[in-house]
C-alpha positions as CSV (number, residue, x, y, z in Angstrom):
1,M,94.7,90.4,69.9
2,K,93.7,93.3,68.6
3,A,92.5,96.5,70.4
4,L,89.3,97.6,68.3
5,L,88.1,101.4,67.7
6,V,84.3,101.0,67.7
7,T,82.7,103.6,66.0
8,L,79.0,104.3,67.0
9,L,76.6,106.3,65.4
10,A,76.5,108.8,68.1
11,T,79.7,108.0,69.9
12,L,83.5,106.9,69.6
13,T,84.2,104.6,72.5
14,F,87.5,102.3,73.0
15,V,87.1,98.5,73.8
16,V,89.9,97.0,75.8
17,T,91.1,93.6,74.0
18,A,94.9,94.1,74.0
19,Q,97.3,91.9,73.4
20,D,97.7,89.2,76.1
21,I,98.9,90.6,79.0
22,V,100.5,88.8,82.1
23,L,99.9,91.2,85.3
24,P,102.0,91.6,88.1
25,P,101.4,90.0,91.4
26,D,100.9,92.4,94.4
27,Y,104.1,92.3,95.5
28,I,105.5,93.5,92.2
29,K,105.0,97.4,92.1
30,S,106.5,100.4,90.1
31,I,107.0,98.4,86.9
32,Q,108.7,101.5,84.2
33,L,109.8,100.7,80.5
34,T,111.5,103.8,79.8
35,G,113.5,104.5,76.2
36,T,116.1,106.9,74.7
37,E,113.5,108.6,72.4
38,T,112.7,112.3,72.6
39,N,109.8,110.7,75.2
40,P,111.5,108.2,77.4
41,Y,107.9,106.7,78.8
42,V,106.8,105.7,75.6
43,P,108.5,102.1,74.8
44,V,109.7,102.6,71.3
45,I,113.0,102.8,70.3
46,S,115.3,103.1,66.9
47,K,117.3,100.1,66.3
48,D,120.3,102.2,67.7
49,G,118.6,102.8,70.6
50,S,118.0,101.3,74.2
51,I,115.3,100.7,76.8
52,T,115.5,100.2,80.5
53,L,112.9,98.2,82.2
54,S,113.1,98.9,86.3
55,F,110.5,97.4,88.6
56,D,110.1,96.7,92.5
57,D,109.8,93.4,94.7
58,L,108.1,94.6,97.8
59,E,108.9,90.9,99.2
60,G,112.6,92.3,99.4
61,D,114.3,88.9,99.1
62,E,116.7,89.4,96.6
63,K,114.8,86.8,94.2
64,N,116.5,85.4,91.1
65,Y,114.6,87.1,88.2
66,Y,115.1,86.3,84.6
67,Y,114.1,88.4,81.1
68,M,113.3,86.7,78.2
69,V,112.4,88.6,74.6
70,E,110.0,87.6,72.2
71,H,109.3,88.7,68.8
72,C,105.9,89.2,67.7
73,D,104.1,90.1,64.7
74,K,102.4,93.2,63.9
75,D,99.1,91.6,65.9
76,W,101.4,91.0,68.7
77,N,101.3,87.3,68.2
78,T,104.6,85.4,68.8
79,S,106.4,85.0,65.3
80,D,107.4,82.1,63.5
81,L,111.0,82.8,64.3
82,L,113.9,81.1,66.1
83,P,115.3,83.4,68.7
84,T,118.6,83.3,66.6
85,E,116.5,85.2,63.9
86,Y,116.0,87.9,66.1
87,V,118.9,88.2,68.6
88,S,122.3,88.0,68.8
89,G,123.3,86.1,72.1
90,Y,120.7,85.3,74.6
91,E,117.0,85.4,74.2
92,K,116.4,84.6,78.0
93,E,119.4,86.0,80.9
94,K,119.3,86.9,84.2
95,I,118.7,90.0,85.4
96,Y,122.1,91.0,87.7
97,N,121.5,94.7,88.8
98,Y,119.5,94.7,91.5
99,N,119.5,96.7,95.0
100,N,117.4,96.7,98.5
101,S,116.2,99.7,99.1
102,F,117.9,102.4,101.9
103,N,116.2,104.1,104.7
104,T,112.6,103.4,103.6
105,L,109.5,102.2,105.5
106,Q,108.1,100.3,102.8
107,Y,111.6,97.6,102.3
108,Y,112.0,96.5,98.6
109,T,114.5,95.4,96.3
110,N,115.0,97.1,92.9
111,Y,115.7,95.6,89.9
112,Q,116.7,96.8,86.5
113,V,117.8,95.5,83.0
114,T,118.8,97.7,80.1
115,L,118.0,96.0,76.5
116,P,120.3,95.4,73.9
117,N,123.1,94.5,76.4
118,K,126.4,92.4,76.3
119,N,124.1,88.9,76.3
120,T,121.2,90.0,74.3
121,R,121.4,92.3,71.2
122,F,118.6,92.7,68.8
123,L,118.9,92.0,65.2
124,I,115.7,93.2,63.3
125,S,112.9,95.8,63.7
126,G,109.1,94.7,65.2
127,N,107.3,94.5,68.2
128,Y,108.7,92.7,71.4
129,R,107.4,90.9,74.2
130,L,109.4,91.3,77.5
131,S,108.3,88.9,79.9
132,I,110.1,88.4,83.5
133,L,110.2,84.7,84.8
134,D,111.2,83.3,88.4
135,I,113.8,80.9,89.1
136,D,111.4,77.5,88.2
137,D,110.4,80.0,84.8
138,N,107.0,81.0,85.9
139,V,106.1,84.2,83.9
140,I,105.9,86.9,86.3
141,F,104.9,89.7,84.3
142,T,105.1,91.2,80.7
143,R,105.3,94.2,78.8
144,Y,105.9,95.2,75.2
145,F,107.9,97.8,72.9
146,I,108.9,98.0,69.9
147,I,112.0,98.3,67.8
148,Y,111.7,100.1,64.2
149,E,114.2,101.2,61.2
150,P,114.2,104.7,60.3
151,L,113.9,103.7,56.7
152,T,110.9,106.1,56.3
153,T,109.7,109.5,57.5
154,V,106.4,109.7,59.0
155,G,104.7,113.2,58.9
156,V,101.9,113.5,61.3
157,S,99.2,116.4,61.9
158,V,96.5,116.6,64.2
159,H,93.2,118.0,63.5
160,R,89.7,119.5,64.5
161,T,87.2,116.8,63.1
162,R,85.3,117.8,60.2
163,D,82.2,116.4,61.9
164,M,80.5,119.3,63.2
165,M,78.7,117.2,65.9
166,Y,81.5,116.6,67.2
167,I,83.6,119.3,66.6
168,D,84.4,120.7,70.0
169,T,85.2,117.4,71.3
170,Q,87.3,115.0,68.7
171,Q,90.5,115.5,67.2
172,T,91.7,113.9,63.8
173,V,95.3,112.1,63.0
174,K,96.3,112.6,59.2
175,F,99.7,111.5,58.5
176,V,102.0,110.9,55.1
177,I,104.7,108.2,54.9
178,N,107.8,109.0,52.6
179,Y,109.7,106.2,51.7
180,P,112.4,107.5,49.1
181,G,115.3,104.5,48.7
182,V,112.4,101.7,50.1
183,K,111.7,99.2,47.0
184,I,107.9,98.7,48.8
185,T,105.8,96.2,45.6
186,S,102.5,96.6,46.9
187,P,101.9,99.4,49.4
188,Q,98.3,98.8,49.6
189,E,99.1,95.3,50.8
190,E,102.3,95.4,52.5
191,I,102.5,98.5,54.7
192,F,100.4,98.7,57.6
193,P,100.2,102.0,59.7
194,V,99.2,102.1,63.4
195,I,98.1,104.9,65.5
196,Y,97.7,105.3,69.5
197,Q,97.2,108.3,71.2
198,N,99.5,108.7,74.1
199,F,100.5,105.3,73.7
200,D,97.7,103.4,75.5
201,F,97.1,100.4,73.7
202,S,93.0,100.8,74.4
203,T,93.1,103.3,71.7
204,K,94.8,101.8,68.7
205,V,93.7,102.2,65.1
206,E,94.6,100.2,62.3
207,G,93.5,98.5,59.4
208,L,94.0,102.1,57.2
209,K,94.4,101.7,53.6
210,P,96.3,104.9,51.4
211,Q,94.0,107.0,50.4
212,F,96.3,108.6,47.4
213,M,99.7,107.4,46.8
214,R,102.4,109.5,44.8
215,P,105.9,108.5,43.9
216,D,107.7,107.2,47.0
217,Q,104.8,108.6,49.4
218,L,101.7,107.1,50.8
219,I,98.8,109.7,52.1
220,Y,96.2,109.2,54.9
221,K,93.9,112.1,54.8
222,Y,91.0,110.0,56.4
223,D,88.4,112.0,59.1
224,E,86.0,109.6,61.0
225,E,88.0,106.3,60.8
226,T,91.2,108.1,62.1
227,S,88.9,110.3,64.8
228,F,89.7,110.4,68.9
229,W,88.1,111.9,71.9
230,G,90.3,114.8,72.8
231,G,89.6,113.9,76.2
232,N,90.8,115.8,79.1
233,E,94.3,116.9,80.8
234,F,95.0,114.7,83.0
235,L,95.1,115.3,86.3
236,N,98.5,114.6,88.7
237,F,99.9,114.5,92.2
238,D,103.0,115.0,93.4
239,T,104.6,113.1,96.5
240,K,108.4,113.4,96.4
241,E,108.2,115.2,99.4
242,L,106.8,112.4,101.3
243,L,105.4,114.6,104.5
244,M,104.7,117.6,102.6
245,T,101.3,118.9,101.8
246,N,100.5,120.7,98.1
247,N,97.9,121.9,95.7
248,T,97.5,118.4,95.0
249,V,98.1,116.5,98.5
250,A,95.6,117.6,101.3
251,R,96.8,115.7,104.3
252,V,99.7,113.4,105.1
253,V,98.9,110.8,107.7
254,S,100.6,108.0,109.5
255,G,99.2,104.6,108.8
256,E,99.8,101.2,110.2
257,D,103.1,100.7,108.4
258,L,103.3,103.2,105.6
259,Y,102.0,107.1,105.3
260,R,98.6,107.8,103.7
261,S,98.4,110.8,101.2
262,L,95.1,112.1,101.2
263,L,94.9,113.5,97.6
264,Y,92.3,116.1,97.3
265,V,88.5,115.4,96.5
266,D,88.1,115.1,92.3
267,E,84.7,116.3,90.8
268,P,83.3,115.4,87.5
269,R,84.8,117.9,84.7
270,E,81.9,117.0,81.7
271,S,80.3,119.9,82.4
272,Q,82.9,122.4,83.1
273,P,85.1,124.9,80.9
274,Y,88.1,123.4,79.6
275,T,91.2,124.4,81.0
276,Y,94.8,123.7,79.7
277,Y,97.6,122.6,82.5
278,P,100.8,121.1,81.3
279,D,100.8,117.2,82.2
280,V,102.9,114.7,81.1
281,N,99.9,112.2,79.3
282,G,99.6,109.6,81.7
283,A,103.0,109.3,82.9
284,F,104.9,108.7,85.6
285,V,108.4,109.5,87.4
286,V,109.7,107.9,90.4
287,R,111.4,110.4,92.8
288,N,112.4,111.2,96.2
289,I,113.4,115.3,96.7
290,K,116.0,114.6,99.3
291,A,117.4,111.0,97.8
292,D,120.8,110.5,95.6
293,D,119.0,107.3,94.1
294,S,115.2,107.4,94.0
295,N,115.3,103.9,92.7
296,T,116.0,102.7,96.1
297,E,115.5,105.3,98.5
298,A,112.0,106.5,97.3
299,D,109.4,105.4,99.7
300,Y,105.7,104.1,99.6
301,T,103.1,105.7,100.4
302,W,99.0,104.6,100.1
303,V,97.6,107.4,98.0
304,H,93.9,107.7,98.5
305,F,91.8,109.0,95.5
306,S,88.1,110.0,95.9
307,L,86.1,111.5,93.4
308,K,82.6,113.0,94.1
309,T,79.7,112.2,92.4
310,S,76.6,110.6,92.0
311,E,76.6,106.9,91.8
312,I,77.3,105.5,87.8
313,I,74.8,103.0,87.9
314,G,75.7,99.4,85.7
315,E,79.2,100.9,85.4
316,T,82.7,100.2,87.2
317,V,85.0,103.4,88.0
318,Y,88.6,102.8,88.0
319,V,91.7,105.2,88.6
320,Y,93.6,105.0,85.4
321,G,97.2,105.9,84.1
322,A,100.5,104.3,82.9
323,F,101.2,103.6,87.1
324,N,99.9,100.5,86.5
325,N,100.1,100.2,82.4
326,Y,96.3,101.5,81.9
327,Q,94.8,98.1,83.2
328,L,91.7,97.4,84.9
329,T,92.2,95.6,87.8
330,G,91.4,95.5,91.4
331,E,94.0,97.4,92.5
332,N,92.7,100.5,90.8
333,Q,88.5,99.7,91.2
334,M,86.8,102.2,93.0
335,T,83.9,101.6,95.7
336,Y,81.1,104.1,95.8
337,H,80.2,105.3,99.6
338,S,76.6,106.6,99.0
339,E,76.7,108.4,102.5
340,T,79.5,110.8,101.1
341,Q,78.4,110.1,97.8
342,T,82.2,109.9,96.7
343,Y,84.3,106.9,94.9
344,E,87.1,106.4,97.0
345,A,90.2,103.6,95.9
346,D,93.5,103.3,98.0
347,I,96.5,102.5,96.1
348,L,99.9,101.7,97.1
349,L,102.3,104.0,94.8
350,K,106.1,104.8,95.2
351,Q,107.1,108.8,95.6
352,G,107.0,110.8,92.6
353,F,104.9,112.6,90.1
354,Y,102.3,111.0,88.8
355,N,99.2,111.6,86.0
356,Y,96.1,109.8,86.2
357,T,92.4,110.2,85.4
358,Y,89.1,108.7,85.6
359,V,87.1,106.1,83.4
360,S,83.8,104.2,83.7
361,V,83.3,100.9,82.6
362,G,80.3,98.8,81.6
363,N,79.6,95.1,80.9
364,D,80.5,95.7,77.2
365,D,84.0,96.2,78.5
366,V,84.2,99.5,76.8
367,I,86.4,101.9,78.4
368,N,84.5,105.5,78.7
369,A,86.8,108.5,80.0
370,Q,84.3,111.4,78.5
371,S,81.3,111.2,80.9
372,I,83.4,112.0,83.6
373,N,86.5,114.1,82.3
374,G,84.7,115.9,79.4
375,S,86.0,115.8,76.0
376,Y,87.7,119.0,74.5
377,D,89.1,119.6,70.8
378,A,92.1,121.5,72.4
379,T,93.1,119.0,75.0
380,E,96.8,118.3,74.6
381,N,97.4,114.7,73.2
382,D,100.3,112.8,71.8
383,Y,99.5,110.7,68.3
384,Q,101.9,107.8,67.6
385,V,102.3,106.5,64.2
386,L,104.4,103.3,63.6
387,V,104.6,101.8,59.9
388,Y,104.7,98.3,59.9
389,Y,106.0,96.1,56.6
390,A,104.8,92.6,55.8
391,K,106.6,92.1,52.7
392,F,105.4,89.2,50.2
393,G,107.4,86.2,50.9
394,S,108.8,87.5,54.2
395,N,108.4,85.6,57.7
396,Y,108.0,88.5,60.1
397,D,106.7,92.1,60.4
398,R,109.1,95.2,60.4
399,V,108.5,98.4,61.7
400,I,109.9,100.8,59.1
401,G,109.1,104.1,60.7
402,Y,107.9,106.2,63.4
403,G,106.6,109.4,63.5
404,V,104.6,111.6,66.5
405,G,102.2,114.2,66.0
406,S,100.8,116.6,69.0
407,S,97.5,118.5,69.6
408,R,99.3,121.6,70.9
409,N,99.0,123.1,67.7
410,L,95.8,121.7,66.5
411,S,95.0,122.4,63.1
412,Q,92.0,123.2,61.4
């Protein structure tokens, strides 16, 4: 299903109706899908690249898991293709690379698979669904990635919006698609660009037609239609040294079975001046500074989040980030405590460096990050532009271009 950008008269908000995602059970943690592009935490690769899935099973009993890849159209519906039309080898195969944890309080089995491999090689570009199955063919969880053909170049620039009402709070994406050597009969009807902010599927913008066309070039210089809230920099914490406190971890205490990492209390930032500090735009990196292999030697800890603010009536507050694929679940939902006037949540996370933020969601399923964090035109965001090619007569959607722009050097 499509993720829709809803532009209201006075606000710009994002509605979560993303493609069908099977959420993992409680015993599956630390799912990461990393590629070989410049930013490995964005699951977009060229046809010559590779992508690696890693996850932990906290039951630690060396289960047999299988991966299955399916080609999807530009709207993330399963394509009308036979597996032999999009992979060479097997679209479903056992995951052979797994190892048990070593010297950790939380026992687990770490699984990894890299695609393509000797058993599964991709034949075409496009959107792909990656499903992890158990021995009974039950889908345990899904993830999504994109393979593109570098047939076009995509120039992406980020600007302050022209709308004076939002000039200090929003960013506008403009881009140009150059396609010399590619014969496109009807660009207006066959080319479908899609924009993401920090590759969060809930921010998807689509349905754009070129405003200007030159020989071998399509120009998109929208304003309102491609405007995003600038948001604020992600917060972060670091647990790579499990028993140590730092500028993000206030205390580490012993729990019943595992340690608890108590983060410093956060406060809303919507009324504070913008302050730049580097982040990784929502991503996380598993790391134990004392380990030879963090995949199997990083431990788990209960991370305690707290946000001191008055209760937001009619809305639910979540801890938000790539650590759970930007999903809104009971795991990252916060509970309000009126006696301390704080929202709190405890989330079981593997050692490492994590970005996170807070969002609120009402009955309309609209994600609102601005009311808690504020929104600033100077915030550093990455924008990904993918170019889908639905050629007349073809039975699948190709991806023929990929471009990235950053608001780090915001244009006027």
